[in-house]
DRENTORKOL-3810 file (N, C-alpha, C; in nm, 4 decimals):
REM DRENTORKOL-3810
@n.u->2.1792; n.v->8.9251; n.w->4.3913; ca.u->2.2646; ca.v->8.9866; ca.w->4.4551; c.u->2.2925; c.v->9.1415; c.w->4.3479
@n.u->2.2705; n.v->9.1002; n.w->4.2416; ca.u->2.2790; ca.v->9.2248; ca.w->4.1213; c.u->2.1565; c.v->9.3004; c.w->4.1402
@n.u->2.0335; n.v->9.2629; n.w->4.1672; ca.u->1.9387; ca.v->9.3517; ca.w->4.1777; c.u->1.9279; c.v->9.4444; c.w->4.3181
@n.u->1.9697; n.v->9.3717; n.w->4.4301; ca.u->2.0136; ca.v->9.4538; ca.w->4.5358; c.u->2.1150; c.v->9.5615; c.w->4.5174
@n.u->2.1978; n.v->9.5600; n.w->4.4293; ca.u->2.3075; ca.v->9.6568; ca.w->4.4108; c.u->2.2238; c.v->9.7598; c.w->4.3429
@n.u->2.1442; n.v->9.7347; n.w->4.2348; ca.u->2.0881; ca.v->9.8314; ca.w->4.1600; c.u->1.9800; c.v->9.9240; c.w->4.2116
@n.u->1.9176; n.v->9.8656; n.w->4.3374; ca.u->1.8019; ca.v->9.9351; ca.w->4.3896; c.u->1.8504; c.v->10.0529; c.w->4.4914
@n.u->1.9860; n.v->10.0534; n.w->4.5437; ca.u->2.0715; ca.v->10.1613; ca.w->4.6136; c.u->2.1026; c.v->10.2597; c.w->4.5304
@n.u->2.0769; n.v->10.3744; n.w->4.5324; ca.u->2.1342; ca.v->10.4866; ca.w->4.4442; c.u->2.1479; c.v->10.4806; c.w->4.2886
@n.u->2.0652; n.v->10.4186; n.w->4.2484; ca.u->2.0579; ca.v->10.3810; ca.w->4.0926; c.u->2.0259; c.v->10.5198; c.w->4.0245
@n.u->2.1055; n.v->10.5344; n.w->3.9045; ca.u->2.1048; ca.v->10.6556; ca.w->3.8241; c.u->2.0950; c.v->10.6031; c.w->3.6821
@n.u->1.9775; n.v->10.6436; n.w->3.6290; ca.u->1.9361; ca.v->10.5913; ca.w->3.4781; c.u->2.0329; c.v->10.6801; c.w->3.3961
@n.u->2.1173; n.v->10.6078; n.w->3.3075; ca.u->2.1884; ca.v->10.6710; ca.w->3.2062; c.u->2.1169; c.v->10.7732; c.w->3.1217
@n.u->2.2048; n.v->10.8768; n.w->3.0774; ca.u->2.1284; ca.v->10.9965; ca.w->3.0307; c.u->2.2181; c.v->11.0129; c.w->2.9095
@n.u->2.1443; n.v->11.0804; n.w->2.7762; ca.u->2.2015; ca.v->11.0820; ca.w->2.6609; c.u->2.3224; c.v->11.0205; c.w->2.6105
@n.u->2.4645; n.v->11.0861; n.w->2.6220; ca.u->2.5851; ca.v->11.0029; ca.w->2.5538; c.u->2.6022; c.v->10.8807; c.w->2.6429
@n.u->2.5854; n.v->10.8503; n.w->2.7533; ca.u->2.6062; ca.v->10.7461; ca.w->2.8413; c.u->2.5492; c.v->10.6355; c.w->2.7747
@n.u->2.4211; n.v->10.6345; n.w->2.7202; ca.u->2.3739; ca.v->10.5226; ca.w->2.6449; c.u->2.4447; c.v->10.5068; c.w->2.5276
@n.u->2.5006; n.v->10.5772; n.w->2.4658; ca.u->2.5847; ca.v->10.5411; ca.w->2.3452; c.u->2.7114; c.v->10.4798; c.w->2.3895
@n.u->2.7749; n.v->10.5438; n.w->2.5124; ca.u->2.8961; ca.v->10.4591; ca.w->2.5619; c.u->2.8594; c.v->10.3223; c.w->2.6207
@n.u->2.7241; n.v->10.2916; n.w->2.6464; ca.u->2.7048; ca.v->10.1533; ca.w->2.7157; c.u->2.7169; c.v->10.0598; c.w->2.5747
@n.u->2.6171; n.v->10.1220; n.w->2.4897; ca.u->2.6084; ca.v->10.0563; ca.w->2.3493; c.u->2.7429; c.v->10.0111; c.w->2.3046
@n.u->2.8308; n.v->10.1221; n.w->2.2936; ca.u->2.9640; ca.v->10.1188; ca.w->2.2315; c.u->3.0400; c.v->9.9761; c.w->2.3043
@n.u->3.0248; n.v->9.9984; n.w->2.4369; ca.u->3.1008; ca.v->9.8963; ca.w->2.5287; c.u->3.0484; c.v->9.7481; c.w->2.4768
@n.u->2.9222; n.v->9.7365; n.w->2.4775; ca.u->2.8575; ca.v->9.6172; ca.w->2.4525; c.u->2.9238; c.v->9.5620; c.w->2.3089
@n.u->2.9160; n.v->9.6401; n.w->2.2210; ca.u->2.9454; ca.v->9.6002; ca.w->2.0558; c.u->3.1079; c.v->9.5576; c.w->2.0672
@n.u->3.1793; n.v->9.6453; n.w->2.1309; ca.u->3.3155; ca.v->9.6301; ca.w->2.1577; c.u->3.3371; c.v->9.4932; c.w->2.2261
@n.u->3.2875; n.v->9.4567; n.w->2.3268; ca.u->3.2954; ca.v->9.3347; ca.w->2.4073; c.u->3.2597; c.v->9.2286; c.w->2.3142
@n.u->3.1605; n.v->9.2307; n.w->2.2288; ca.u->3.1124; ca.v->9.1166; ca.w->2.1632; c.u->3.2147; c.v->9.0994; c.w->2.0447
@n.u->3.2910; n.v->9.2067; n.w->1.9581; ca.u->3.3886; ca.v->9.1937; ca.w->1.8774; c.u->3.4992; c.v->9.1403; c.w->1.9424
@n.u->3.5446; n.v->9.1637; n.w->2.0607; ca.u->3.6610; ca.v->9.1079; ca.w->2.1242; c.u->3.6255; c.v->8.9628; c.w->2.1550
@n.u->3.5114; n.v->8.9263; n.w->2.1736; ca.u->3.4934; ca.v->8.7884; ca.w->2.2222; c.u->3.4963; c.v->8.6922; c.w->2.0891
@n.u->3.4559; n.v->8.7575; n.w->1.9768; ca.u->3.4421; ca.v->8.6814; ca.w->1.8173; c.u->3.6031; c.v->8.6700; c.w->1.7959
@n.u->3.6754; n.v->8.7756; n.w->1.8209; ca.u->3.8235; ca.v->8.7464; ca.w->1.7912; c.u->3.8914; c.v->8.6708; c.w->1.8769
@n.u->3.8566; n.v->8.6460; n.w->1.9835; ca.u->3.9229; ca.v->8.5609; ca.w->2.1071; c.u->3.8817; c.v->8.4197; c.w->2.0517
@n.u->3.7443; n.v->8.3979; n.w->2.0130; ca.u->3.7056; ca.v->8.2646; ca.w->1.9606; c.u->3.8023; c.v->8.2372; c.w->1.8368
@n.u->3.8046; n.v->8.3264; n.w->1.7474; ca.u->3.8806; ca.v->8.2965; ca.w->1.6061; c.u->4.0404; c.v->8.2543; c.w->1.6665
@n.u->4.0907; n.v->8.3160; n.w->1.7486; ca.u->4.2271; ca.v->8.3008; ca.w->1.7836; c.u->4.2369; c.v->8.1660; c.w->1.8351
@n.u->4.1405; n.v->8.1391; n.w->1.9145; ca.u->4.1375; ca.v->7.9890; ca.w->1.9998; c.u->4.1427; c.v->7.8892; c.w->1.8920
@n.u->4.0618; n.v->7.9233; n.w->1.7733; ca.u->4.0392; ca.v->7.8180; ca.w->1.6811; c.u->4.1604; c.v->7.8270; c.w->1.5769
@n.u->4.2457; n.v->7.9029; n.w->1.5780; ca.u->4.3552; ca.v->7.9168; ca.w->1.4856; c.u->4.4890; c.v->7.8451; c.w->1.5541
@n.u->4.4873; n.v->7.8662; n.w->1.6931; ca.u->4.6131; ca.v->7.7946; ca.w->1.7524; c.u->4.5865; c.v->7.7270; c.w->1.8979
@n.u->4.6781; n.v->7.6761; n.w->1.9445; ca.u->4.6683; ca.v->7.5979; ca.w->2.0946; c.u->4.6282; c.v->7.7051; c.w->2.1861
@n.u->4.5356; n.v->7.6657; n.w->2.2767; ca.u->4.4881; ca.v->7.7608; ca.w->2.3806; c.u->4.6305; c.v->7.8019; c.w->2.4663
@n.u->4.7008; n.v->7.7214; n.w->2.4894; ca.u->4.8186; ca.v->7.7626; ca.w->2.5698; c.u->4.9084; c.v->7.8645; c.w->2.5224
@n.u->4.9074; n.v->7.8826; n.w->2.3991; ca.u->4.9409; ca.v->8.0011; ca.w->2.3178; c.u->4.8915; c.v->8.1096; c.w->2.3281
@n.u->4.7371; n.v->8.1024; n.w->2.3365; ca.u->4.6550; ca.v->8.2237; ca.w->2.3060; c.u->4.6339; c.v->8.2822; c.w->2.4334
@n.u->4.6034; n.v->8.1975; n.w->2.5505; ca.u->4.5305; ca.v->8.2399; ca.w->2.6526; c.u->4.6496; c.v->8.3277; c.w->2.7633
@n.u->4.7649; n.v->8.3147; n.w->2.7606; ca.u->4.8471; ca.v->8.4173; ca.w->2.8339; c.u->4.8033; c.v->8.5670; c.w->2.7865
@n.u->4.7640; n.v->8.5752; n.w->2.6619; ca.u->4.7531; ca.v->8.7230; ca.w->2.6311; c.u->4.6176; c.v->8.7824; c.w->2.6891
@n.u->4.5254; n.v->8.7084; n.w->2.7505; ca.u->4.4279; ca.v->8.7488; ca.w->2.8280; c.u->4.4678; c.v->8.8192; c.w->2.9505
@n.u->4.5815; n.v->8.8010; n.w->2.9930; ca.u->4.6317; ca.v->8.8682; ca.w->3.1143; c.u->4.6553; c.v->9.0059; c.w->3.1016
@n.u->4.6901; n.v->9.0542; n.w->2.9724; ca.u->4.7114; ca.v->9.1548; ca.w->2.9378; c.u->4.5914; c.v->9.2552; c.w->2.9898
@n.u->4.4823; n.v->9.2051; n.w->2.9880; ca.u->4.3345; ca.v->9.2699; ca.w->3.0264; c.u->4.3447; c.v->9.3381; c.w->3.1603
@n.u->4.4237; n.v->9.2464; n.w->3.2638; ca.u->4.4353; ca.v->9.2826; ca.w->3.3833; c.u->4.5311; c.v->9.4426; c.w->3.3976
@n.u->4.6398; n.v->9.4401; n.w->3.3007; ca.u->4.7244; ca.v->9.5493; ca.w->3.3267; c.u->4.6362; c.v->9.6694; c.w->3.2530
@n.u->4.5647; n.v->9.6551; n.w->3.1437; ca.u->4.4960; ca.v->9.7453; ca.w->3.0851; c.u->4.3719; c.v->9.8010; c.w->3.1764
@n.u->4.3229; n.v->9.7151; n.w->3.2388; ca.u->4.2152; ca.v->9.7545; ca.w->3.3461; c.u->4.2987; c.v->9.8557; c.w->3.4452
@n.u->4.4075; n.v->9.8057; n.w->3.5058; ca.u->4.4917; ca.v->9.8853; ca.w->3.6090; c.u->4.5228; c.v->10.0370; c.w->3.5546
@n.u->4.5918; n.v->10.0221; n.w->3.4163; ca.u->4.6338; ca.v->10.1472; ca.w->3.3818; c.u->4.5129; c.v->10.2585; c.w->3.3616
@n.u->4.3980; n.v->10.1936; n.w->3.2891; ca.u->4.2853; ca.v->10.2743; ca.w->3.2490; c.u->4.2245; c.v->10.3390; c.w->3.3791
@n.u->4.2252; n.v->10.2553; n.w->3.5109; ca.u->4.1583; ca.v->10.3089; ca.w->3.6404; c.u->4.2656; c.v->10.3922; c.w->3.6923
@n.u->4.3917; n.v->10.3615; n.w->3.6609; ca.u->4.4911; ca.v->10.4790; ca.w->3.7455; c.u->4.4782; c.v->10.5961; c.w->3.6596
@n.u->4.4720; n.v->10.6076; n.w->3.5423; ca.u->4.4769; ca.v->10.7355; ca.w->3.4627; c.u->4.3713; c.v->10.8074; c.w->3.4390
@n.u->4.2612; n.v->10.7420; n.w->3.4303; ca.u->4.1212; ca.v->10.7936; ca.w->3.4110; c.u->4.0418; c.v->10.8198; c.w->3.5175
@n.u->4.0565; n.v->10.7329; n.w->3.6071; ca.u->3.9697; ca.v->10.7382; ca.w->3.7309; c.u->4.0244; c.v->10.7635; c.w->3.8684
@n.u->4.1712; n.v->10.7663; n.w->3.8580; ca.u->4.2578; ca.v->10.7940; ca.w->3.9752; c.u->4.2411; c.v->10.6961; c.w->4.0735
@n.u->4.2277; n.v->10.5797; n.w->4.0228; ca.u->4.1976; ca.v->10.4656; ca.w->4.1401; c.u->4.3288; c.v->10.3945; c.w->4.1808
@n.u->4.3541; n.v->10.3994; n.w->4.3010; ca.u->4.4856; ca.v->10.3023; ca.w->4.3435; c.u->4.4413; c.v->10.1765; c.w->4.4015
@n.u->4.5298; n.v->10.0714; n.w->4.4049; ca.u->4.5196; ca.v->9.9551; ca.w->4.4338; c.u->4.6156; c.v->9.9256; c.w->4.5941
@n.u->4.5586; n.v->9.8494; n.w->4.6601; ca.u->4.6566; ca.v->9.8275; ca.w->4.7753; c.u->4.7922; c.v->9.7417; c.w->4.7165
@n.u->4.8865; n.v->9.7498; n.w->4.7988; ca.u->5.0099; ca.v->9.7060; ca.w->4.7692; c.u->5.0092; c.v->9.5689; c.w->4.7257
@n.u->4.9383; n.v->9.4962; n.w->4.8094; ca.u->4.9239; ca.v->9.3453; ca.w->4.8001; c.u->4.8577; c.v->9.3180; c.w->4.6793
@n.u->4.7713; n.v->9.3855; n.w->4.6198; ca.u->4.6930; ca.v->9.3562; ca.w->4.5028; c.u->4.8252; c.v->9.3866; c.w->4.3907
@n.u->4.8740; n.v->9.4892; n.w->4.3872; ca.u->4.9676; ca.v->9.4963; ca.w->4.2930; c.u->5.0813; c.v->9.3868; c.w->4.2982
@n.u->5.1078; n.v->9.3352; n.w->4.3974; ca.u->5.2032; ca.v->9.2170; ca.w->4.4310; c.u->5.1461; c.v->9.1048; c.w->4.3581
@n.u->5.0242; n.v->9.0952; n.w->4.3660; ca.u->4.9583; ca.v->8.9802; ca.w->4.3060; c.u->4.9533; c.v->8.9747; c.w->4.1708
@n.u->4.9216; n.v->9.0900; n.w->4.1253; ca.u->4.9289; ca.v->9.1181; ca.w->3.9939; c.u->5.0571; c.v->9.0942; c.w->3.9315
@n.u->5.1694; n.v->9.1432; n.w->4.0070; ca.u->5.2963; ca.v->9.1019; ca.w->3.9320; c.u->5.3365; c.v->8.9520; c.w->3.9479
@n.u->5.2900; n.v->8.8889; n.w->4.0370; ca.u->5.3211; ca.v->8.7245; ca.w->4.0527; c.u->5.2639; c.v->8.6923; c.w->3.9361
@n.u->5.1276; n.v->8.7053; n.w->3.9045; ca.u->5.0522; ca.v->8.6739; ca.w->3.7885; c.u->5.1196; c.v->8.6900; c.w->3.6680
@n.u->5.1733; n.v->8.8099; n.w->3.6507; ca.u->5.2357; ca.v->8.8406; ca.w->3.5118; c.u->5.3760; c.v->8.7648; c.w->3.4985
@n.u->5.4407; n.v->8.7680; n.w->3.6222; ca.u->5.5768; ca.v->8.7035; ca.w->3.6092; c.u->5.5467; c.v->8.5417; c.w->3.5700
@n.u->5.4556; n.v->8.4802; n.w->3.6458; ca.u->5.4106; ca.v->8.3581; ca.w->3.6244; c.u->5.3770; c.v->8.3094; c.w->3.4884
@n.u->5.3054; n.v->8.3997; n.w->3.4037; ca.u->5.2536; ca.v->8.3904; ca.w->3.2759; c.u->5.3940; c.v->8.3910; c.w->3.1768
@n.u->5.4713; n.v->8.4984; n.w->3.1957; ca.u->5.5786; ca.v->8.5222; ca.w->3.1360; c.u->5.6835; c.v->8.3997; c.w->3.1295
@n.u->5.7136; n.v->8.3529; n.w->3.2514; ca.u->5.7853; ca.v->8.2306; ca.w->3.2702; c.u->5.7217; c.v->8.1129; c.w->3.2010
@n.u->5.6095; n.v->8.0827; n.w->3.2278; ca.u->5.5322; ca.v->7.9856; ca.w->3.1389; c.u->5.5526; c.v->7.9574; c.w->2.9939
@n.u->5.5520; n.v->8.0982; n.w->2.9477; ca.u->5.5512; ca.v->8.1288; ca.w->2.8085; c.u->5.6850; c.v->8.1002; c.w->2.7551
@n.u->5.7811; n.v->8.1331; n.w->2.8373; ca.u->5.9289; ca.v->8.1015; ca.w->2.8055; c.u->5.9567; c.v->7.9576; c.w->2.8191
@n.u->5.9313; n.v->7.8957; n.w->2.9030; ca.u->5.9529; ca.v->7.7579; ca.w->2.9341; c.u->5.8649; c.v->7.6690; c.w->2.8334
@n.u->5.7616; n.v->7.7186; n.w->2.8055; ca.u->5.6980; ca.v->7.6272; ca.w->2.6851; c.u->5.7556; c.v->7.6490; c.w->2.5524
@n.u->5.8096; n.v->7.7802; n.w->2.5018; ca.u->5.8665; ca.v->7.7951; ca.w->2.3701; c.u->5.9897; c.v->7.7117; c.w->2.3741
@n.u->6.0648; n.v->7.7178; n.w->2.4923; ca.u->6.2015; ca.v->7.6593; ca.w->2.5121; c.u->6.1848; c.v->7.5025; c.w->2.4802
@n.u->6.0921; n.v->7.4624; n.w->2.5644; ca.u->6.0400; ca.v->7.2952; ca.w->2.5406; c.u->6.0059; c.v->7.2648; c.w->2.3992
@n.u->5.9590; n.v->7.3557; n.w->2.3236; ca.u->5.9042; ca.v->7.3416; ca.w->2.1823; c.u->6.0277; c.v->7.3155; c.w->2.0829
@n.u->6.1364; n.v->7.3834; n.w->2.1137; ca.u->6.2693; ca.v->7.3689; ca.w->2.0548; c.u->6.3292; c.v->7.2472; c.w->2.0791
@n.u->6.3220; n.v->7.1685; n.w->2.1975; ca.u->6.4039; ca.v->7.0497; ca.w->2.2324; c.u->6.3208; c.v->6.9445; c.w->2.1391
@n.u->6.3875; n.v->6.8757; n.w->2.0593; ca.u->6.3280; ca.v->6.7470; ca.w->1.9932; c.u->6.2932; c.v->6.6514; c.w->2.0812
@n.u->6.1784; n.v->6.5871; n.w->2.0483; ca.u->6.1363; ca.v->6.4900; ca.w->2.1332; c.u->6.2178; c.v->6.3665; c.w->2.1310
@n.u->6.2295; n.v->6.2803; n.w->2.2298; ca.u->6.3369; ca.v->6.1680; ca.w->2.2244; c.u->6.2701; c.v->6.0518; c.w->2.1779
@n.u->6.3398; n.v->5.9480; n.w->2.1048; ca.u->6.2945; ca.v->5.8493; ca.w->2.0406; c.u->6.2541; c.v->5.7295; c.w->2.1339
@n.u->6.2321; n.v->5.7378; n.w->2.2432; ca.u->6.2306; ca.v->5.6505; ca.w->2.3474; c.u->6.3458; c.v->5.6502; c.w->2.4408
@n.u->6.3096; n.v->5.5612; n.w->2.5563; ca.u->6.3968; ca.v->5.5635; ca.w->2.6712; c.u->6.5389; c.v->5.5262; c.w->2.6234
@n.u->6.6379; n.v->5.5708; n.w->2.6818; ca.u->6.7753; ca.v->5.5407; ca.w->2.6450; c.u->6.8316; c.v->5.4601; c.w->2.7869
END
């Protein structure tokens, strides 16, 4: 599938575009290393909700730099996911504050 996409209207990167692509690759690798370190440092249920910020960043970059707009249904979906992550995080933090019971009463 990917090969079919590059055969139509492919334009070879020129000059500074190669630097941007290389920088993108390096920064992606650095981000992956730090995500792995974070997952080793704490529980994944604590760390993984922060990955959803990537959706917000991608939306904002697309909106402000490339004038991309999303259909309203996509925006609703993004909001549902963000609300679910926030609620899940709040519920989990509230449950950690409740001491475990010492058996069935």
